[in-house]
C-alpha positions in Angstrom: 0.0 0.0 0.0 1.4 3.4 -0.9 1.9 6.2 1.5 -1.1 8.3 0.3 -3.4 5.3 0.7 -2.1 4.6 4.2 -2.4 8.2 5.3 -6.0 8.5 3.9 -7.0 5.3 5.7 -5.4 6.5 9.0 -7.1 9.9 8.8 -10.5 8.4 7.9 -10.3 5.8 10.7 -9.3 8.5 13.2 -12.1 10.9 12.2 -14.7 8.1 12.1 -13.7 7.0 15.6 -14.1 10.6 16.8 -17.4 11.0 15.0 -18.8 7.7 16.4 -17.9 8.8 20.0 -19.5 12.2 19.5 -22.5 10.9 17.7 -23.4 8.2 20.2 -25.6 10.4 22.2 -27.3 11.9 19.2 -27.8 15.7 18.6 -27.0 17.8 21.6 -29.2 20.9 22.1 -30.3 20.5 18.4 -26.7 20.5 17.1 -25.6 17.5 15.0 -22.2 16.1 14.4 -21.2 15.2 10.8 -18.2 13.5 9.3 -17.3 15.0 5.9 -14.7 13.4 3.5 -13.6 15.0 0.3 -11.1 12.4 -0.8 -10.5 13.7 -4.4 -9.1 16.9 -2.7 -8.0 15.2 0.5 -10.0 17.2 2.9 -11.5 15.5 6.0 -13.6 17.1 8.7 -15.8 16.5 11.7 -18.2 19.4 12.1 -21.1 20.5 14.3 -24.2 22.2 12.8 -27.7 22.9 13.8 -30.0 25.3 15.6 -29.7 26.1 19.3 -31.4 28.8 21.3 -32.7 30.5 18.2 -29.4 30.8 16.3 -27.6 28.7 13.8 -24.6 27.0 15.2 -21.7 25.7 13.2 -18.1 24.8 14.1 -15.2 22.8 12.7 -14.2 20.3 15.4 -11.5 18.6 13.4 -10.1 19.5 9.9 -7.3 17.5 8.3 -5.8 17.8 4.8 -3.3 15.7 3.0 -1.1 17.7 0.8 2.5 17.4 -0.4 2.8 13.9 1.1 2.1 15.2 4.6 -0.9 15.3 6.9 -1.8 18.8 7.8 -4.0 19.2 10.9 -5.8 22.5 10.3 -8.1 22.4 13.3 -8.3 20.1 16.3 -10.7 21.0 19.1 -10.6 17.5 20.7 -9.2 16.5 24.1 -7.0 13.7 22.7 -4.9 15.3 19.9 -5.5 13.9 16.4 -1.8 14.0 15.8 -1.1 11.5 18.6 -3.7 9.1 17.2 -2.2 9.4 13.7 1.2 8.6 15.1 -0.3 5.5 16.9 -1.8 4.6 13.5 1.7 4.6 11.9 2.0 8.1 10.4 5.5 9.4 11.3 5.8 12.7 13.1 7.9 14.1 10.3 4.8 13.8 8.0 2.4 15.5 10.3 2.1 19.3 10.3 0.2 21.1 13.1 -1.0 23.8 10.7 -3.0 25.6 13.4 0.3 26.6 15.0 2.1 29.7 13.6 4.8 28.7 11.1 7.5 30.4 13.1 6.8 28.3 16.2 6.3 24.9 14.6 10.0 24.0 15.1 9.3 23.9 18.8 7.1 20.7 18.6 8.1 17.2 17.6 6.2 17.4 14.3 7.0 18.6 10.8 7.3 22.4 10.3 5.8 22.2 6.7 
């Protein structure tokens, strides 16, 4: 299996696990959790959407992209970092970019800078 196929599988498994955990209880206060995969463009998300207290709620819980042979974590609002789960799934740290961190500070973590 090539690297891109392995990374796609790891990202999907990670996000589907998170989605299953969040979705177990069903909609919370009218807000639903959805898992969105755009494999042709390698964009993968877990989002919250719905009406609560008379206003439309939407938020990106997790957003991961695969580009340039690396996994870019654009957003991670979870308690257990997606990056750690991807490492456990076999994605090397040097192929994971914590894109939500400023580029000038990325060298301070154990992951790729870009």
